[in-house]
C-alpha positions in Angstrom: 7.8 -9.1 3.0 11.4 -10.1 2.6 13.2 -9.3 5.8 10.1 -9.4 7.9 9.7 -11.5 11.1 7.8 -14.7 11.0 6.6 -16.4 14.2 6.3 -20.2 14.4 4.4 -22.1 17.1 4.8 -25.8 17.8 7.0 -28.1 19.8 10.7 -28.9 20.1 11.6 -25.5 18.7 14.1 -24.6 21.4 17.9 -24.1 21.1 20.4 -26.9 20.9 23.8 -27.0 22.6 25.4 -25.3 19.6 22.7 -22.7 19.1 19.2 -22.3 17.8 17.6 -24.6 15.3 18.0 -23.9 11.6 15.1 -22.5 9.7 14.7 -22.6 5.9 12.3 -20.7 3.7 12.0 -21.8 0.1 15.4 -23.5 0.6 17.1 -20.4 1.9 18.5 -20.1 5.5 16.7 -17.7 7.7 18.1 -15.7 10.7 16.6 -16.9 14.0 15.8 -14.1 16.3 14.3 -16.1 19.2 14.0 -19.8 20.0 11.9 -21.4 22.8 10.5 -24.8 23.2 7.1 -23.8 21.8 7.9 -20.6 19.8 10.4 -19.5 17.3 10.8 -16.1 15.5 12.9 -15.7 12.3 13.3 -13.3 9.5 12.3 -14.0 5.9 15.4 -14.3 3.7 15.8 -11.6 1.1 16.2 -14.2 -1.6 13.2 -16.3 -0.7 10.0 -16.6 -2.7 6.7 -18.1 -1.8 7.4 -21.7 -0.7 7.8 -24.0 2.3 9.2 -23.1 5.7 10.7 -25.8 7.9 12.8 -26.2 11.0 15.8 -28.4 11.4 16.6 -29.0 15.1 17.2 -31.5 17.9 13.9 -33.2 17.1 14.8 -33.7 13.5 13.1 -31.9 10.6 9.7 -30.4 11.2 6.7 -30.6 9.0 6.9 -28.1 6.2 4.2 -25.4 5.9 3.6 -22.9 3.1 4.7 -19.3 3.5 3.7 -16.5 1.2 6.5 -14.1 0.4 6.2 -11.0 -1.6 8.1 -10.9 -4.9 9.9 -7.7 -6.0 8.7 -6.4 -9.3 10.7 -3.2 -9.6 13.1 -1.1 -7.5 14.9 2.3 -7.7 11.5 4.0 -7.4 10.1 6.5 -4.9 6.4 5.8 -4.3 4.7 8.1 -1.8 1.3 6.4 -1.6 -0.6 3.7 -3.4 0.5 2.3 -6.8 -2.2 2.2 -9.5 -3.2 -0.9 -11.4 -4.9 -0.7 -14.8 -7.9 -2.9 -15.8 -5.4 -5.1 -17.7 -3.1 -5.6 -14.7 -0.3 -3.1 -15.6 1.1 -1.5 -12.5 2.0 2.2 -12.3 4.3 3.7 -9.6 6.0 7.0 -9.1 9.6 8.2 -8.8 8.6 11.2 -6.7 11.9 12.6 -5.6 12.8 15.2 -3.0 10.4 18.1 -2.8 11.2 20.6 -5.5 13.5 18.3 -7.4 12.4 17.2 -10.9 13.2 13.6 -11.6 14.0 12.3 -15.2 11.1 9.9 -15.0 7.9 10.7 -13.0 5.9 7.5 -13.4 7.0 4.0 -14.5 4.8 1.3 -16.0 5.5 -2.3 -14.8 4.3 -5.2 -16.9 4.2 -9.0 -16.4 7.2 -10.4 -14.8 8.4 -7.0 -13.6 9.3 -5.5 -17.0 9.6 -1.8 -16.2 9.7 1.1 -18.5 9.6 4.9 -18.1 6.0 6.1 -18.8 5.6 9.8 -17.8 8.1 12.6 -17.4 7.7 16.3 -16.5 5.6 16.0 -13.3 7.3 17.6 -10.3 7.1 15.3 -7.3 4.5 13.0 -8.7 2.6 11.6 -5.7 -1.0 10.2 -6.0 -2.2 7.9 -8.8 -5.7 6.8 -9.7 -7.6 5.4 -12.7 -10.9 7.0 -13.7 -14.0 5.0 -14.7 -13.0 5.6 -18.3 -9.6 3.9 -17.7 -7.5 7.1 -17.8 -4.6 7.6 -15.4 -4.5 10.7 -13.2 -1.6 11.9 -11.0 -1.1 14.6 -8.4 1.9 16.8 -7.7 2.5 17.6 -4.1 4.9 20.4 -5.2 2.5 22.6 -7.2 -1.0 21.2 -6.3 -1.7 20.3 -9.9 -3.7 17.2 -11.0 -2.6 15.7 -14.4 -4.5 13.5 -16.8 -2.2 11.1 -18.7 -3.0 9.6 -22.1 -2.1 6.2 -23.4 1.3 7.4 -24.7 2.3 8.8 -21.3 1.7 12.4 -22.1 0.5 14.5 -19.1 -1.8 17.4 -19.4 -3.1 19.7 -16.7 -6.6 18.7 -15.4 -7.0 21.1 -12.5 -4.7 23.3 -10.4 -4.7 24.8 -6.9 -5.2 21.6 -4.9 -2.7 22.6 -2.1 -0.2 19.9 -1.2 -2.0 17.3 -3.4 -1.3 13.8 -2.3 -3.9 10.9 -2.4 -6.3 10.5 -5.3 -9.4 8.3 -5.8 -12.4 8.2 -8.1 -15.9 7.1 -7.0 -18.3 5.1 -9.2 -19.9 8.3 -10.5 -16.6 9.7 -11.8 -16.0 12.2 -9.0 -12.3 12.7 -8.3 -11.3 13.2 -4.6 -8.0 14.9 -3.8 -6.3 14.8 -0.4 -4.5 18.1 0.4 -2.3 17.1 3.3 -2.7 20.6 4.9 -6.3 19.5 5.8 -8.7 19.6 2.9 -10.4 16.9 0.9 -11.4 18.3 -2.5 -14.1 16.9 -4.7 -14.0 17.5 -8.5 -17.0 16.5 -10.5 -17.2 15.5 -14.2 -17.5 19.2 -15.2 -14.3 20.0 -13.3 -16.2 21.9 -10.7 -14.2 21.9 -7.5 -15.8 21.6 -4.0 -14.4 21.4 -0.5 -15.7 18.0 0.5 -14.4 17.9 4.0 -11.7 19.3 6.3 -9.5 17.2 8.6 -6.4 17.6 10.7 -3.4 18.2 8.5 -0.7 15.5 8.0 3.0 16.1 7.8 3.3 13.2 5.2 0.2 12.6 3.0 -3.4 11.9 2.8 -4.4 8.4 1.5 -7.8 7.8 0.1 -10.2 4.9 -0.8 -13.9 4.9 -1.5 -16.5 2.2 -1.1 -19.6 1.3 -3.2 -21.8 3.6 -1.1 -19.6 6.6 -1.9 -18.1 6.8 1.6 -14.5 8.1 1.5 -12.0 6.5 3.9 -9.0 8.7 4.7 -5.7 8.1 6.5 -3.3 10.9 7.2 -0.5 10.0 9.6 0.5 12.6 12.2 2.8 12.4 15.2 0.0 10.6 17.2 1.0 7.0 18.0 -2.6 5.9 17.9 -4.1 7.2 14.6 -7.6 7.3 13.2 -9.0 6.3 9.8 -11.8 8.7 9.0 -15.0 8.1 7.1 -16.4 10.9 5.0 -20.0 10.4 3.9 -21.2 11.5 0.5 -22.6 14.6 2.0 -19.3 15.5 3.6 -20.0 14.5 7.2 -16.9 13.2 8.9 -16.7 10.5 11.6 -14.0 8.3 13.1 -14.2 4.9 11.4 -11.3 3.0 13.2 -8.9 4.1 15.9 -5.6 2.6 17.2 -3.3 2.3 14.2 0.3 3.6 14.1 1.2 5.7 11.1 -1.5 4.5 8.7 -0.7 5.2 5.1 -2.1 3.7 1.8 -5.3 1.8 1.9 -7.5 -0.3 -0.4 -10.8 -2.0 -0.2 -11.6 -5.7 -0.8 -14.8 -7.1 -2.3 -15.8 -8.6 1.0 -15.9 -5.2 2.6 -12.6 -5.5 4.4 -10.2 -2.5 4.4 -6.5 -3.2 4.0 -4.2 -0.4 5.2 -0.5 -0.1 5.5 0.1 0.6 9.2 1.5 -0.5 12.6 -0.8 -2.7 14.7 0.2 -3.5 18.3 3.8 -2.7 17.5 4.0 -4.8 14.3 4.3 -3.0 10.9 2.8 -4.3 7.7 -0.5 -4.6 5.9 -3.4 -4.6 8.3 -6.8 -6.1 7.5 -9.9 -4.5 9.2 -13.1 -6.5 8.8 -16.5 -4.9 8.3 -17.1 -5.7 12.0 -14.1 -3.7 13.0 -11.6 -6.5 13.9 -8.0 -5.7 12.9 -5.3 -8.2 12.2 -1.9 -8.3 10.5 -2.4 -9.7 7.0 1.3 -9.3 6.0 4.4 -8.3 7.9 6.8 -5.9 6.4 8.6 -2.6 7.1 8.8 0.6 4.9 5.4 0.0 3.2 3.6 3.1 2.0 0.9 1.8 -0.3 -1.3 -1.1 -1.5 -3.5 -1.9 -4.5 -5.3 -5.0 -5.7 -4.7 -6.2 -9.2 -7.6 -7.6 -11.4 -5.2 -10.5 -12.0 -5.5 -11.5 -8.4 -2.3 -10.3 -6.9 -1.9 -7.8 -4.1 0.5 -5.0 -5.1 2.6 -3.4 -2.4 4.7 -0.2 -2.5 7.7 0.4 -0.2 9.7 3.7 -0.1 11.8 2.5 -3.1 10.2 -0.6 -4.7 7.0 -2.4 -5.8 6.2 -6.0 -4.8 3.4 -8.5 -5.5 2.1 -11.3 -3.4 -0.9 -13.6 -3.7 -2.9 -13.1 -0.5 -6.1 -14.5 -2.0 -7.8 -11.1 -1.8 -10.2 -9.8 -4.5 -10.3 -6.1 -4.7 -13.4 -4.0 -4.8 -14.5 -3.2 -8.3 -16.4 0.1 -8.5 -16.3 0.4 -12.3 
């Protein structure tokens, strides 16, 4: 992400008499945070795009290597969890606002190149977003516990009510809608709009974030004040188990076609997008602060939401397609 730290390893990276070596990303000068003979840490310039990074120092100019940098699509937003991406690649994000405050626009639609337009209004504190197998957009309100169905013209109608502090949303392959009530309940709503308590977990002061795999297992993150958090797995029958432990403040998560889980979290003191393999190995896939959500576009990009903007970057990840 722009502003995130990048670590370079090599040789002759130490400081010169007049200061540290100069680093350029996509032609823009980067701030050097630390410089040693075999290691250098710098921040990604805010103006940089995906391009080459190179070091200019006492040993001359280094070899240049590619660095993927996220590109801002839209700002002046307020996402709370994952953005949603339509089957055609349109990105939807919320302007949620302070609790109890109605914003002029609830949800925006972002097209190719970052073209942004107001799409939905009238939802108080719009929070979670999800597409159904039929391609319809749904949104939750954490203020009144209502789930809304949104038509192609951006008109919202009430789908179900009484979902507590409704935050994360996700559909499984059978069309069941799961709703994360941050006070501690995971609701399941079937195609007939029958509502079930699917599981109960520890409450979260922020939000529940949901993803579901091809077997129908629900993965749930809900950050608390614990510095070492757990991602929970909820089986189709509602049984709950700890799936992964050790993340700091995990939030939005999404699944890749290869079975990996990508979650916005802190890993070993580094904040960003964490990849957890099917074998349980975690590594930082992308560095960046203030991230709250992630989604994979059918066009190949990874879509990232911060507290006030939406970005895209090509990480070479194919998202899981359930429908």
